[in-house]
ROLOKE-260819 format. One line per field, with one value per residue: residue in three letters; x, y, z of N, C-alpha, C, O in turn. Coordinates in Angstrom, 2 decimals. Each point is the difference from the previous one (the first is absolute). Example, Ala and Ser with C-alpha at 12.3 -4.5 7.8 and 13.67 -1.06 7.14 Angstrom:
<nodes>
rest ALA;SER
n_X 13.19;-1.39
n_Y -5.69;1.07
n_Z 7.80;-1.38
ca_X -0.89;0.82
ca_Y 1.19;1.19
ca_Z 0.00;0.06
c_X 0.90;-0.77
c_Y 1.20;1.09
c_Z 0.00;0.73
o_X 1.04;0.51
o_Y -0.02;1.11
o_Z 0.66;0.17
</nodes>
This chain:
<nodes>
rest MET;PHE;GLY;ASP;SER;GLY;ALA;HIS;ASP;LEU;GLY;TYR;ALA;ALA;ASN;ALA;ILE;LEU;ILE;ALA;LEU;MET;ARG;LYS;LEU;VAL;SER;ASN;GLY;THR;LEU;SER;GLN;ASP;GLN;ILE;SER;ASP;LEU;VAL;ASP;ASP;ALA;ALA;SER;ILE;LEU;ALA;PRO;SER;ASP;HIS;ILE;GLY;SER;ILE;ALA;GLY;ALA;MET;ARG;LEU;LEU;ASP;ASP;ILE;LYS;PHE;ARG;VAL;ALA;ALA
n_X 36.08;0.42;1.95;-1.83;0.21;-1.99;1.07;-0.44;1.19;2.11;0.20;-0.24;1.76;1.67;-0.38;0.31;2.12;0.90;-0.59;1.03;2.00;0.08;-0.32;1.79;1.44;-0.69;0.36;2.17;-0.50;0.78;-1.28;0.58;-2.25;-0.73;-0.17;-1.87;-1.89;-0.14;-0.76;-2.21;-1.23;0.08;-1.36;-2.14;-0.37;-0.29;-2.06;-1.19;1.46;-0.77;-1.20;1.95;0.60;0.44;2.14;1.26;0.25;1.39;2.17;0.61;0.43;2.07;1.51;0.03;1.26;2.16;0.62;0.22;1.94;1.59;-0.17;1.07
n_Y 11.00;-0.43;0.77;1.29;-1.01;-0.05;-0.50;1.50;1.91;-0.02;0.26;2.05;1.41;-0.23;0.90;2.21;0.68;-0.11;1.56;2.01;0.11;0.27;2.06;1.37;-0.22;1.12;2.18;0.21;-0.21;2.05;1.45;-2.00;-0.15;-1.70;0.50;1.05;-1.15;-1.13;1.20;0.41;-1.61;-0.01;1.45;-0.64;-1.34;1.29;0.85;-1.59;-0.68;1.25;-1.90;-1.00;-0.33;1.49;0.62;-1.28;0.42;1.71;-0.51;-0.86;1.53;0.87;-1.29;0.11;1.64;-0.51;-1.34;1.02;1.01;-1.42;-0.68;1.68
n_Z 22.09;2.16;-0.73;-0.14;-1.98;1.07;1.91;1.60;0.04;0.76;2.22;0.89;-0.07;1.47;2.01;0.22;0.27;2.05;1.50;-0.05;1.00;2.22;0.82;0.01;1.69;1.82;0.41;0.59;2.16;0.50;1.13;0.86;-0.04;-1.28;-2.18;-0.65;-0.33;-1.94;-1.74;-0.15;-0.96;-2.25;-1.08;-0.21;-1.76;-1.80;-0.31;-1.02;-1.53;-1.65;-0.08;0.46;-2.15;1.60;-0.21;1.34;2.20;0.47;0.12;1.97;1.59;0.00;1.02;2.24;0.89;0.24;1.67;2.00;0.54;0.63;2.12;1.03
ca_X -0.86;-1.39;-0.17;-0.21;-0.86;0.48;-0.18;-1.42;-0.53;0.43;-0.67;-1.40;-0.03;0.37;-1.12;-1.08;0.41;-0.07;-1.41;-0.48;0.60;-0.65;-1.35;0.14;0.37;-1.20;-1.00;0.50;0.04;1.39;0.02;-1.31;-0.12;0.70;1.44;0.31;-0.10;1.19;1.14;-0.03;0.27;1.43;0.68;-0.22;0.81;1.37;0.10;-0.48;1.00;0.34;-1.24;0.08;0.42;-1.22;-0.21;-0.25;-1.39;-0.81;0.08;-0.83;-1.39;-0.20;-0.16;-1.40;-0.79;0.23;-0.84;-1.38;-0.17;0.13;-1.23;-1.13
ca_Y -0.55;0.16;1.30;0.02;-1.10;-0.85;-1.44;-0.32;0.45;-0.97;-1.27;0.10;0.06;-1.33;-0.89;0.32;-0.49;-1.46;-0.40;0.29;-0.99;-1.29;0.09;-0.02;-1.37;-0.82;0.40;-0.42;-1.46;-0.46;-0.76;-0.22;0.42;-1.01;0.22;1.20;-0.40;-0.80;0.92;0.76;-0.96;-0.29;1.17;-0.05;-1.07;0.49;0.93;-0.62;-0.25;1.25;0.69;0.60;1.38;0.77;0.41;-1.22;-0.36;0.96;-0.37;-1.18;0.48;0.63;-1.06;-0.42;1.08;-0.05;-1.10;0.48;1.07;-0.55;-0.77;0.93
ca_Z -1.02;0.39;0.64;1.44;0.40;1.07;-0.17;-0.03;-1.29;-1.01;0.28;-0.43;-1.47;-0.51;0.29;-0.93;-1.32;0.05;-0.06;-1.36;-0.90;0.22;-0.58;-1.46;-0.40;0.14;-1.00;-1.31;-0.05;0.10;1.25;0.58;1.40;0.82;-0.12;0.79;1.40;0.28;0.00;1.24;1.07;-0.05;0.57;1.45;0.59;0.03;1.13;1.24;1.05;0.69;0.32;1.33;-0.21;-0.23;-1.39;-0.79;0.29;-0.75;-1.42;-0.19;-0.01;-1.32;-1.00;0.09;-0.60;-1.45;-0.53;0.00;-0.97;-1.34;-0.27;-0.14
c_X -1.47;-0.23;-0.13;-0.89;0.66;-0.29;-1.48;-0.64;0.33;-0.68;-1.45;-0.10;0.30;-1.14;-1.16;0.32;-0.10;-1.45;-0.57;0.53;-0.67;-1.41;0.05;0.32;-1.19;-1.01;0.42;0.03;1.40;0.17;-1.43;-0.02;0.74;1.51;0.45;-0.02;1.23;1.25;0.08;0.26;1.48;0.80;-0.14;0.86;1.48;0.22;-0.25;1.08;0.37;-1.24;-0.04;0.47;-1.23;-0.26;-0.26;-1.44;-0.95;-0.01;-0.88;-1.49;-0.31;-0.18;-1.42;-0.92;0.15;-0.87;-1.45;-0.23;0.11;-1.25;-1.18;-0.22
c_Y 0.26;1.29;-0.11;-1.13;-0.82;-1.46;-0.37;0.39;-1.02;-1.35;0.01;0.00;-1.37;-0.99;0.25;-0.51;-1.52;-0.47;0.24;-1.02;-1.36;-0.01;-0.09;-1.41;-0.94;0.35;-0.38;-1.51;-0.56;-0.86;-0.15;0.54;-0.97;0.18;1.23;-0.34;-0.82;0.87;0.77;-0.91;-0.35;1.15;0.00;-1.07;0.38;0.90;-0.67;-0.24;1.26;0.77;0.59;1.46;0.79;0.35;-1.19;-0.45;0.95;-0.31;-1.21;0.37;0.67;-1.04;-0.55;1.01;-0.02;-1.11;0.44;1.02;-0.51;-0.76;0.92;0.42
c_Z 0.33;0.77;1.50;0.49;1.09;-0.29;-0.07;-1.33;-1.09;0.19;-0.46;-1.52;-0.60;0.21;-0.96;-1.40;-0.05;-0.11;-1.40;-1.00;0.16;-0.58;-1.51;-0.49;0.10;-1.10;-1.42;-0.16;0.08;1.25;0.49;1.44;0.91;-0.07;0.78;1.48;0.40;0.08;1.32;1.20;0.07;0.60;1.52;0.65;0.05;1.22;1.35;1.06;0.80;0.45;1.41;-0.06;-0.43;-1.45;-0.91;0.23;-0.74;-1.48;-0.29;0.02;-1.34;-1.09;0.02;-0.67;-1.53;-0.61;-0.10;-1.12;-1.45;-0.38;-0.26;-1.45
o_X -0.79;-1.03;0.81;-0.46;1.19;-0.62;-0.38;-0.81;-0.86;-0.37;-0.47;-0.87;-0.67;-0.27;-0.61;-0.88;-0.47;-0.30;-0.71;-0.73;-0.31;-0.41;-0.83;-0.55;-0.15;-0.57;-0.86;0.25;0.20;0.67;-0.84;1.05;0.64;0.69;1.06;0.89;0.56;0.86;1.08;0.69;0.56;0.96;0.96;0.52;0.73;1.05;0.46;-0.27;0.52;0.07;-0.94;-0.09;-0.70;-1.11;-0.70;-0.69;-1.03;-1.04;-0.64;-0.80;-1.10;-0.78;-0.59;-0.96;-0.97;-0.64;-0.69;-1.00;-0.72;-0.42;-0.99;-0.91
o_Y 0.30;0.15;-0.65;0.02;-0.31;-0.34;-0.86;-0.74;-0.39;-0.66;-0.97;-0.67;-0.44;-0.83;-0.95;-0.52;-0.56;-0.93;-0.85;-0.46;-0.67;-0.98;-0.68;-0.46;-0.91;-0.88;-0.25;-0.51;-1.20;-1.03;0.88;0.29;0.41;-0.16;-0.01;0.40;0.21;-0.22;0.12;0.40;-0.14;-0.22;0.31;0.20;-0.46;-0.05;0.49;0.23;-0.10;1.21;0.71;0.74;-0.39;-0.15;0.12;-0.38;-0.43;0.12;-0.08;-0.57;-0.15;0.20;-0.27;-0.36;0.23;0.20;-0.30;-0.07;0.47;0.02;-0.42;0.78
o_Z -0.89;0.66;0.67;1.15;-0.06;-1.00;-0.79;-0.55;-0.79;-0.98;-0.60;-0.58;-0.93;-0.88;-0.49;-0.69;-0.99;-0.75;-0.54;-0.88;-0.99;-0.62;-0.62;-0.99;-0.82;-0.63;-0.85;-1.09;-0.20;-0.04;-0.20;0.58;0.97;1.00;0.62;0.75;1.08;0.86;0.59;0.93;1.09;0.74;0.71;1.09;0.88;0.63;1.03;1.18;1.11;0.22;0.35;0.98;-0.94;-0.49;-1.00;-0.95;-0.52;-0.65;-1.05;-0.75;-0.53;-0.93;-1.05;-0.68;-0.72;-1.03;-0.98;-0.70;-0.87;-1.16;-0.59;-0.28
</nodes>
C-alpha cells in the first residue's frame, strides 16, 4: 500500500498530518488550544506507564513538540 516507505517515513507523514489537522480544528474553532493541549496530555498519560521503553519516551517527546507546533 505504501510502496517502499519505511516505518519512519510513515511516522513522519502521520505526525505532519496530525499537526495539520489539529491546526485546522483550532483555526476553524472546532477545538480550542486548551482542548488540543488536553488531548495531547491524555495521549502522553496513556504512554506514560511504558516510558522506560526508548521509543515510547521518544513518542512522549514528540507529543510535547506537537503541543508546541499546534500552538504556533
